Every structure is written in structure tokens, then in C-alpha cells.
C-alpha positions as CSV (number, residue, x, y, z in Angstrom):
1,M,0.0,0.0,0.0
2,S,1.4,3.4,-1.0
3,K,-1.2,5.3,1.0
4,G,-4.0,4.6,3.5
5,L,-7.5,3.8,2.4
6,F,-10.6,4.8,4.4
7,I,-13.8,2.8,3.8
8,S,-17.1,3.4,5.7
9,I,-20.4,1.4,5.6
10,E,-23.7,3.1,6.2
11,G,-27.4,2.4,6.0
12,P,-30.6,2.0,8.0
13,D,-30.8,-0.4,10.9
14,G,-31.3,-4.0,9.7
15,S,-30.1,-3.2,6.1
16,G,-27.4,-6.0,6.2
17,K,-24.4,-3.9,7.0
18,S,-22.9,-6.4,9.4
19,T,-23.0,-9.2,6.8
20,Q,-21.4,-7.1,4.1
21,I,-18.7,-5.9,6.5
22,E,-17.7,-9.5,7.1
23,N,-17.5,-9.9,3.3
24,I,-15.4,-6.8,3.0
25,K,-13.0,-8.1,5.6
26,Q,-12.8,-11.4,3.7
27,F,-12.0,-9.6,0.5
28,F,-8.9,-8.1,2.0
29,C,-8.0,-11.3,3.9
30,D,-8.1,-13.3,0.7
31,K,-5.5,-10.8,-0.7
32,G,-3.3,-11.0,2.3
33,I,-3.9,-7.4,3.2
34,D,-4.3,-6.4,6.9
35,I,-7.0,-4.0,7.8
36,V,-8.0,-1.9,10.8
37,F,-11.7,-2.5,11.5
38,T,-13.5,-0.2,13.8
39,R,-17.0,1.2,14.5
40,E,-19.0,4.2,15.6
41,P,-20.0,5.2,18.1
42,G,-17.0,3.6,19.7
43,G,-13.6,2.5,18.4
44,T,-11.7,3.7,21.4
45,A,-12.1,3.2,25.2
46,I,-13.5,6.7,25.6
47,G,-15.8,6.2,22.5
48,E,-17.1,2.9,23.8
49,R,-18.1,4.5,27.1
50,I,-19.9,7.3,25.2
51,R,-21.6,4.6,23.1
52,E,-23.1,3.0,26.2
53,I,-24.7,6.3,27.1
54,I,-26.0,7.2,23.6
55,L,-27.6,3.8,23.0
56,D,-28.8,3.2,26.6
57,K,-32.6,2.5,26.5
58,N,-32.8,4.1,30.0
59,C,-31.6,7.5,28.6
60,S,-34.9,8.3,27.0
61,E,-34.8,11.9,28.2
62,M,-31.7,12.8,26.3
63,D,-31.9,16.1,24.5
64,Y,-31.4,15.8,20.7
65,M,-28.4,18.3,20.7
66,T,-26.8,16.4,23.5
67,E,-27.1,13.2,21.5
68,A,-25.5,14.9,18.5
69,M,-22.7,16.3,20.5
70,L,-22.0,13.0,22.2
71,Y,-21.7,11.3,18.8
72,A,-19.3,14.1,17.6
73,A,-17.2,13.8,20.8
74,A,-16.8,10.0,20.4
75,R,-15.9,10.6,16.7
76,S,-13.3,13.3,17.5
77,Q,-11.5,10.8,19.8
78,H,-11.9,8.1,17.2
79,V,-10.3,10.1,14.4
80,A,-7.5,11.4,16.6
81,Q,-6.6,8.0,18.3
82,V,-7.4,5.4,15.6
83,I,-8.4,6.5,12.2
84,R,-6.0,9.3,11.3
85,P,-2.9,7.5,12.7
86,S,-3.8,4.3,10.9
87,L,-4.2,6.2,7.6
88,E,-0.9,8.0,8.1
89,E,0.7,4.6,8.4
90,G,-0.7,3.5,5.1
91,K,-3.3,1.1,6.5
92,I,-6.8,0.3,5.3
93,V,-9.4,1.4,7.7
94,I,-12.9,-0.1,7.6
95,C,-15.5,1.7,9.7
96,D,-19.0,0.6,10.6
97,R,-20.7,4.0,10.3
98,F,-19.0,7.4,10.3
99,V,-20.0,11.1,9.9
100,D,-22.8,10.4,7.4
101,S,-24.7,8.6,10.2
102,S,-24.8,11.7,12.3
103,I,-26.0,13.8,9.5
104,A,-28.7,11.3,8.6
105,Y,-29.8,10.4,12.1
106,Q,-29.4,13.7,13.9
107,G,-29.5,16.2,11.0
108,Y,-32.5,14.7,9.2
109,G,-34.0,12.3,11.7
110,R,-33.8,14.7,14.7
111,K,-34.2,17.7,12.4
112,L,-31.2,19.5,13.7
113,G,-30.2,20.5,10.2
114,D,-26.8,22.0,9.4
115,A,-25.7,22.2,13.0
116,V,-24.8,18.5,12.9
117,A,-22.4,19.0,10.0
118,I,-20.8,22.0,11.6
119,I,-20.2,20.2,14.9
120,N,-18.7,17.2,13.1
121,G,-16.5,19.5,11.0
122,F,-14.6,20.2,14.2
123,A,-14.6,16.5,15.1
124,I,-13.2,15.1,11.8
125,G,-11.3,18.0,10.2
126,K,-10.6,16.8,6.7
127,C,-10.7,13.1,7.6
128,L,-13.4,11.7,5.2
129,P,-13.8,8.2,3.8
130,D,-12.4,7.5,0.3
131,V,-15.6,5.5,-0.3
132,T,-18.8,5.0,1.6
133,F,-21.0,2.0,0.8
134,L,-24.6,3.0,1.5
135,M,-26.9,0.0,2.1
136,K,-30.3,1.1,0.7
137,L,-33.3,-0.6,2.2
138,D,-36.7,0.5,3.3
139,P,-36.2,1.1,7.0
140,R,-39.6,-0.4,7.8
141,I,-38.3,-3.7,6.4
142,G,-34.9,-3.4,8.1
143,R,-36.4,-2.8,11.5
144,R,-38.5,-6.0,11.3
145,R,-35.2,-7.9,11.1
146,I,-34.2,-6.8,14.6
147,D,-35.9,-8.4,17.6
148,A,-37.8,-5.8,19.6
149,D,-36.1,-6.8,22.9
150,K,-32.6,-6.2,21.3
151,Q,-33.3,-2.8,19.9
152,D,-31.3,0.1,21.3
153,R,-32.6,3.6,22.1
154,L,-32.5,4.8,18.5
155,E,-33.7,1.6,16.9
156,R,-36.8,1.9,19.1
157,E,-37.8,5.2,17.5
158,Q,-41.0,5.3,15.4
159,D,-41.2,4.7,11.6
160,D,-41.4,8.3,10.7
161,F,-38.0,9.0,12.4
162,H,-36.4,6.1,10.5
163,I,-38.0,7.2,7.2
164,A,-36.6,10.7,7.7
165,V,-33.1,9.1,8.4
166,F,-33.3,7.1,5.2
167,E,-34.4,10.1,3.2
168,G,-31.3,11.9,4.7
169,Y,-29.1,9.1,3.4
170,L,-30.5,9.4,-0.1
171,E,-29.9,13.2,0.0
172,L,-26.3,12.6,1.0
173,E,-25.9,10.0,-1.8
174,K,-26.9,12.7,-4.3
175,K,-24.7,15.4,-2.7
176,Y,-21.6,13.2,-2.5
177,K,-22.0,11.0,-5.5
178,D,-18.2,10.8,-6.0
179,R,-17.8,9.2,-2.5
180,I,-21.0,7.5,-1.6
181,V,-21.8,4.3,-3.5
182,G,-25.5,3.3,-3.2
183,I,-26.1,-0.4,-2.9
184,D,-29.6,-2.0,-3.4
185,A,-29.8,-4.0,-0.2
186,S,-33.1,-5.6,-1.1
187,R,-31.2,-8.1,-3.2
188,S,-29.4,-11.4,-2.2
189,I,-26.3,-11.3,-0.1
190,E,-24.2,-12.6,-3.0
191,E,-25.5,-10.0,-5.5
192,I,-24.6,-7.2,-3.0
193,K,-21.2,-8.7,-2.4
194,V,-20.4,-8.8,-6.1
195,D,-21.1,-5.1,-6.5
196,I,-19.1,-4.2,-3.4
197,Y,-16.1,-6.4,-4.5
198,K,-16.1,-4.7,-7.9
199,K,-15.7,-1.3,-6.3
200,L,-13.1,-2.5,-3.9
201,E,-11.0,-3.8,-6.8
202,E,-11.2,-0.4,-8.4
203,L,-10.1,1.3,-5.1
204,L,-7.1,-1.0,-4.7
205,K,-5.9,-0.2,-8.2
206,G,-6.1,3.4,-7.3
207,V,-3.9,3.1,-4.2
208,T,-1.5,0.4,-5.3
209,G,-1.1,1.3,-9.0
């Protein structure tokens, strides 16, 4: 690797992100390429403690702006401690959710608007993914895939919230079409994997060629 590569995976809850993350890991493993896998919120000891607060079902009284700022705080630590250093070492970083999640969930879902992007601008600086795979699936379908007793605080929100989040993702796909790759997640696991692998091959040529 001549330079680092930053890949993020986004999408509504229950859209199949976890399955395709494992496929992405396998893609690089098959090529003998080590990766740094991480997640948000979390990725660091501090971030994981913030994650517990954000997703805690008992924190139902949390203010929306508090929620947004907690995500940004965890992300700032994540970028400083894990993501940026790994990229500077020429490593491949794969992240389960990143800044697009905050813009979709808090900016659109919570209707906080541009404030979310501004807050996260301080958190990430110029650290953005080289490519973001967006798993596109009707959130009403995705939510049915998650057992009710296993849903976290955000997953328990009503359909109108999750629909607004999904619409936010679609807006981001239009706005950042050079970075965000929309994936029809209603298809089979294998069909989705083929599309993702094709894009990953293109990315590798760009950083190793």
C-alpha cells in the first residue's frame, strides 16, 4: 500500500451492514492485506463509554443536541486516536458508520439541520472516507429484522423517524456521488457482495497502481 484507504459502511438499521462488513473483511483477507476494523460510536475506550450512554434505553430523556454532541465527541476521539494515525501509516481502515450517520440520524431524523455537519466538522477535520457504501433498504423492512427486545434507544424510534433518516441518506448520496456508492440492499447477499467487491477492486488499483 502506497497510502492509506478509508472505507465506511452506512445504512438504516437492519439493512445488512454487518453481513457485508464481514464480506469486505474477507475480500482483504483473501488478498493477504491487513485491515483496521472499527465502529461508531466507539472505536476507542472513551468512545465505547460514550456509546453506552448514547444507546442506553434508559436515557430516553436525552436532548437531541446532547445526542448529536456525544456522537461528535466520540468521533473526535476516534479520528485522533485510531483513524487518522492508521491512515498515516498507510493502513486500510474499515469503519461501521461514520459522519454520514450523524447527518442522517441527527441532522435529518432529529431535524437538527446543518448544526450537525458544523459540529462534526470540528470532530473530523478533513478526515473523510475514500468511499462509503450505503446499504439502501426501506427502514420499515430493516427494523422488522431486529428483535424488539434487542433494539437500542435509536432503533426503538417510530417509523417516521427512520424514514426521515433514510431520506437523509438518499440526499447525502446525491450530494456526495463521488464518494457514496448506493447499494440496493433488497437483493441477495451474494449479489450485493459482487457489487461491493467490484468497487473494492477499483479502489485497490487506485492506491497500489
